[in-house]
C-alpha positions as CSV (number, residue, x, y, z in Angstrom):
1,M,-51.3,-39.3,36.4
2,N,-53.1,-40.8,33.4
3,G,-52.2,-38.8,30.4
4,N,-55.5,-39.7,28.8
5,A,-57.6,-38.2,31.6
6,P,-60.3,-35.9,30.3
7,V,-59.6,-32.1,30.6
8,P,-62.0,-30.5,33.0
9,P,-64.4,-27.9,31.5
10,H,-62.7,-25.0,33.1
11,G,-59.4,-26.2,31.7
12,R,-60.8,-26.3,28.2
13,L,-62.4,-22.9,28.6
14,R,-59.1,-21.4,29.8
15,A,-57.2,-23.0,26.8
16,G,-59.8,-21.7,24.4
17,A,-59.6,-18.2,25.8
18,M,-55.8,-18.2,25.5
19,H,-56.0,-19.4,22.0
20,L,-58.6,-16.8,20.9
21,L,-56.4,-14.0,22.7
22,R,-53.4,-15.1,20.9
23,V,-54.9,-15.3,17.3
24,A,-57.4,-12.4,17.5
25,G,-56.9,-10.5,20.6
26,H,-54.6,-7.8,19.2
27,P,-56.8,-6.4,16.5
28,L,-60.0,-6.9,18.7
29,L,-58.5,-4.9,21.6
30,L,-57.3,-2.2,19.3
31,G,-60.6,-2.0,17.5
32,G,-62.6,-2.1,20.9
33,A,-60.5,0.8,22.2
34,L,-61.3,2.8,19.1
35,A,-65.0,1.9,19.3
36,L,-65.2,3.0,22.9
37,W,-63.4,6.3,22.2
38,L,-65.9,7.0,19.4
39,A,-68.9,6.1,21.5
40,L,-67.7,8.5,24.3
41,G,-67.3,11.5,22.1
42,R,-63.8,11.6,20.7
43,G,-62.6,14.3,23.0
44,D,-59.8,14.4,25.7
45,L,-62.0,13.1,28.5
46,A,-63.1,10.2,26.0
47,L,-59.4,9.5,25.6
48,L,-58.7,9.3,29.2
49,A,-61.7,7.2,30.0
50,T,-60.7,4.8,27.1
51,L,-57.2,4.5,28.4
52,A,-58.4,3.7,31.9
53,A,-60.9,1.1,30.6
54,M,-58.2,-0.6,28.5
55,L,-55.8,-0.7,31.5
56,L,-58.4,-2.3,33.7
57,L,-59.3,-4.9,31.0
58,M,-55.6,-5.7,30.4
59,E,-55.1,-6.0,34.2
60,L,-57.9,-8.5,34.2
61,L,-56.5,-10.4,31.3
62,E,-53.1,-10.5,32.7
63,R,-54.4,-12.0,35.9
64,I,-56.6,-14.7,34.1
65,V,-54.5,-15.7,31.0
66,P,-51.0,-14.3,31.5
67,A,-48.3,-15.2,28.9
68,W,-45.9,-15.8,31.9
69,P,-47.8,-16.7,35.0
70,E,-44.7,-16.4,37.2
71,W,-44.4,-12.7,36.1
72,R,-47.6,-11.7,37.9
73,L,-47.1,-8.5,39.9
74,G,-48.5,-7.9,43.4
75,A,-50.8,-5.1,44.4
76,V,-48.1,-2.9,45.8
77,A,-46.0,-3.2,42.7
78,K,-49.0,-2.4,40.5
79,L,-49.8,0.7,42.6
80,R,-46.3,2.0,42.2
81,L,-46.5,1.6,38.5
82,L,-49.8,3.3,38.5
83,G,-48.3,6.3,40.2
84,V,-45.5,6.5,37.7
85,Y,-48.1,6.2,34.9
86,L,-50.2,9.0,36.3
87,F,-47.2,11.2,36.8
88,G,-46.1,10.6,33.2
89,L,-49.6,11.4,32.0
90,V,-49.5,14.7,33.8
91,V,-46.1,15.6,32.3
92,S,-47.1,14.5,28.9
93,T,-50.4,16.6,29.0
94,A,-48.2,19.7,29.9
95,L,-45.8,19.0,27.1
96,L,-48.6,18.5,24.7
97,A,-50.1,22.0,25.8
98,G,-46.7,23.5,25.3
99,Y,-46.3,22.0,21.8
100,D,-49.7,23.1,20.8
101,A,-48.8,26.6,21.9
102,L,-45.4,26.8,20.3
103,L,-45.1,24.5,17.4
104,P,-47.5,26.1,14.9
105,A,-45.9,29.5,15.1
106,A,-42.4,27.8,15.1
107,L,-43.2,25.8,11.9
108,E,-44.9,28.5,10.0
109,P,-41.8,29.8,8.2
110,L,-41.1,26.2,7.1
111,R,-44.7,25.7,5.9
112,A,-44.7,29.0,4.1
113,R,-41.5,28.1,2.1
114,A,-42.3,24.6,1.3
115,G,-46.1,24.5,1.7
116,A,-47.9,22.0,4.0
117,L,-46.9,18.4,3.5
118,P,-49.3,16.8,1.1
119,W,-52.1,15.1,3.1
120,P,-54.8,12.7,1.8
121,R,-57.9,14.6,3.0
122,S,-60.2,12.8,0.8
123,W,-59.4,9.5,2.5
124,P,-61.6,8.1,5.3
125,W,-60.5,9.5,8.7
126,L,-59.4,6.1,9.9
127,A,-57.1,5.6,6.9
128,Q,-55.7,9.1,7.6
129,A,-55.3,8.0,11.3
130,L,-53.2,4.9,10.2
131,V,-51.0,7.0,8.1
132,L,-50.2,9.2,11.1
133,Y,-49.8,6.0,13.2
134,F,-47.2,4.4,11.0
135,A,-45.5,7.8,10.1
136,S,-45.1,8.9,13.7
137,D,-43.6,5.5,14.7
138,F,-41.3,5.7,11.7
139,I,-39.9,8.9,13.3
140,Y,-39.6,7.5,16.7
141,Y,-38.1,4.2,15.4
142,W,-35.0,6.2,14.3
143,V,-35.0,8.2,17.5
144,H,-35.2,5.1,19.6
145,R,-32.6,3.3,17.6
146,A,-30.2,6.2,18.1
147,I,-30.8,6.3,21.9
148,H,-29.8,2.6,22.1
149,G,-26.7,3.3,20.0
150,S,-25.5,6.4,22.0
151,A,-24.3,6.4,25.6
152,L,-25.0,10.3,25.6
153,L,-28.5,10.0,24.3
154,W,-29.3,7.1,26.6
155,R,-28.4,9.2,29.5
156,L,-29.9,12.5,28.4
157,T,-33.2,10.8,27.8
158,G,-33.3,8.6,30.9
159,H,-34.2,5.7,28.6
160,G,-32.7,3.3,31.3
161,F,-35.8,4.1,33.5
162,H,-38.1,2.5,30.9
163,H,-35.9,-0.6,30.6
164,G,-35.1,-1.0,34.4
165,F,-38.4,-2.9,35.2
166,H,-38.4,-6.7,35.5
167,R,-41.6,-8.6,34.4
168,P,-43.3,-5.7,32.4
169,H,-47.1,-5.4,32.2
170,A,-49.4,-3.2,30.2
171,I,-49.1,-0.4,32.7
172,N,-45.4,-0.3,32.1
173,A,-46.2,1.5,28.7
174,G,-46.3,4.7,30.9
175,S,-43.1,4.0,32.8
176,N,-40.8,6.6,31.2
177,H,-38.5,9.2,32.5
178,P,-39.7,12.7,32.2
179,F,-36.6,13.5,30.1
180,E,-37.8,11.0,27.5
181,L,-41.4,12.1,27.4
182,V,-40.3,15.2,25.7
183,L,-39.3,13.1,22.6
184,I,-42.1,10.5,22.9
185,V,-45.0,12.9,22.5
186,L,-43.3,14.9,19.7
187,P,-43.5,12.9,16.4
188,L,-47.3,12.8,16.2
189,V,-47.7,16.4,17.3
190,L,-45.0,17.4,14.7
191,L,-46.7,15.5,11.9
192,A,-50.1,17.1,12.8
193,A,-48.6,20.6,12.7
194,L,-46.8,20.1,9.5
195,T,-49.6,18.3,7.6
196,G,-52.7,20.0,9.0
197,A,-54.3,16.6,9.4
198,P,-57.8,16.8,10.9
199,G,-58.3,16.5,14.6
200,E,-60.3,13.4,14.3
201,A,-57.5,11.5,12.6
202,V,-54.8,12.9,15.0
203,G,-56.9,11.8,18.0
204,A,-57.6,8.4,16.6
205,A,-53.8,7.9,15.8
206,G,-52.9,9.0,19.3
207,L,-55.3,6.6,20.9
208,L,-54.1,3.7,18.7
209,L,-50.4,4.5,19.6
210,L,-51.2,4.6,23.3
211,V,-53.3,1.4,23.4
212,N,-50.8,-0.6,21.2
213,S,-48.0,0.5,23.6
214,M,-50.1,-1.0,26.4
215,L,-50.5,-4.2,24.4
216,A,-46.9,-4.4,23.4
217,H,-45.8,-4.1,27.1
218,S,-48.5,-6.5,28.4
219,N,-48.0,-9.9,30.0
220,L,-50.2,-11.4,27.3
221,D,-49.6,-13.7,24.4
222,L,-50.6,-11.7,21.4
223,A,-49.5,-13.1,17.9
224,T,-52.3,-12.5,15.4
225,P,-51.2,-14.0,12.0
226,G,-50.5,-11.3,9.6
227,F,-51.3,-8.5,12.0
228,S,-48.0,-8.9,13.9
229,L,-46.2,-8.3,10.6
230,L,-47.2,-4.6,10.8
231,F,-48.3,-4.0,14.4
232,T,-45.9,-4.6,17.3
233,A,-47.1,-7.5,19.5
234,S,-46.2,-8.2,23.0
235,H,-43.7,-11.1,22.3
236,Q,-41.8,-8.9,19.9
237,H,-41.5,-5.9,22.3
238,R,-40.8,-8.2,25.3
239,R,-37.6,-9.1,23.3
240,H,-36.6,-5.5,23.2
241,H,-36.8,-5.3,27.0
242,S,-34.6,-8.4,27.4
243,A,-31.9,-8.1,30.1
244,V,-29.5,-9.5,27.5
245,F,-27.9,-6.5,25.9
246,E,-27.8,-8.0,22.4
247,E,-31.4,-9.0,22.4
248,S,-32.6,-5.6,23.6
249,N,-31.0,-3.9,20.7
250,S,-33.7,-4.9,18.4
251,N,-37.4,-4.4,17.8
252,Y,-37.3,-0.6,18.4
253,A,-40.7,0.1,16.9
254,C,-43.3,0.1,19.8
255,A,-46.2,0.5,17.4
256,A,-45.3,-0.5,14.0
257,I,-42.9,-3.5,13.9
258,V,-42.9,-3.3,10.1
259,W,-40.0,-0.8,10.4
260,D,-37.8,-3.2,12.3
261,R,-38.5,-5.8,9.6
262,L,-37.6,-3.3,6.8
263,F,-34.5,-2.0,8.4
264,G,-32.9,-5.1,9.6
265,T,-33.4,-4.8,13.4
266,Y,-36.2,-7.4,13.9
267,S,-35.4,-10.4,16.2
268,E,-37.4,-13.2,17.8
269,G,-36.8,-15.6,20.6
270,P,-37.7,-16.3,24.2
271,V,-36.9,-13.9,27.0
272,A,-35.8,-15.2,30.3
273,Q,-35.8,-11.8,32.2
274,T,-36.2,-8.1,31.4
275,G,-34.3,-5.1,32.7
276,I,-30.9,-3.5,32.4
277,G,-28.9,-6.1,34.3
278,G,-28.7,-6.9,38.0
279,P,-31.6,-6.4,40.4
280,Q,-34.4,-4.0,39.6
281,P,-33.6,-0.6,41.3
282,P,-36.2,1.1,43.5
283,I,-38.4,3.4,41.4
284,W,-37.0,6.5,43.2
285,R,-33.5,5.2,42.2
286,M,-34.5,4.8,38.5
287,Y,-35.3,8.5,38.2
288,L,-31.6,9.1,38.9
289,L,-30.4,6.7,36.2
290,P,-29.5,9.6,33.8
291,F,-26.9,10.5,36.3
292,R,-25.7,7.1,37.6
293,E,-26.5,3.6,36.7
294,P,-26.3,0.9,39.3
295,D,-23.6,-1.8,39.6
296,G,-24.4,-4.8,37.5
297,A,-26.2,-2.8,34.8
298,D,-25.3,-3.7,31.1
299,T,-26.3,-0.7,28.9
300,V,-24.8,1.3,26.1
301,A,-23.9,3.9,28.7
302,T,-22.1,1.4,31.1
303,R,-20.1,-0.1,28.3
304,A,-19.0,3.3,27.1
305,R,-18.0,4.1,30.7
306,D,-16.1,0.9,31.1
307,G,-14.5,1.2,27.7
308,D,-16.3,-2.1,26.5
309,G,-15.9,-2.2,22.8
310,R,-18.9,-4.5,22.4
311,A,-21.4,-1.5,22.6
């Protein structure tokens, strides 16, 4: 084949789209999600509609310009993941309702003694939302890091469920064991209850956290210069899902990669495969991972069980 042959127009268009997505897609997609949520009225239904629209858009992009074409999932696999996502959404909604009912009263003595945490109410609501975004992921960074360092916490949270999937896509952002959802939804709710932050800022922070989680798990090439110093991008979080144990014990912040950079847990590099080692278990089997991990798995729990001092 002649190496100097002209590139066909559709080839140039595809290359241009991939370059634009790489250098600008991350902030554009986050900003687009926020704009849609605002346009739809900022309520719970607006949040659900925005999440659905973003999932559909990312599904389209993952088909057209995937970071790893060989990682494309078939329709059946996507439907199974959609079922997991919807189940997790129902559980998360119930947990949020429970927290809303119980947390204010439970935290009232603490707030009465110490006063509400100082909150920049005079700031624009988007700036307040970003404070909540980074602060809530700061909390979960340490929770997530502890889970990866403790066989007991790994099993109690069922975190192996989230890591068990090969070839993650945007929809894998919702692939969590119900045991772990108890912790995932807590940081933002806890901060909102302690600070009394306005609902608009809390809603925007929640939306940004959810959409960035989709982007971080997506099969897209997102590496916006400067932006990926602060916000977790797909290539960074893909590293965290690596089937290589040492590689997966890094990049714990799913939303704000700046915490990994500051606390020495950041890493970069190509990822050949994701998962917990061995074949991907059936989804029904992954719900049982807190109780028994499959042969061939390499996790902090299996290393503790086998007496492997490397964990």
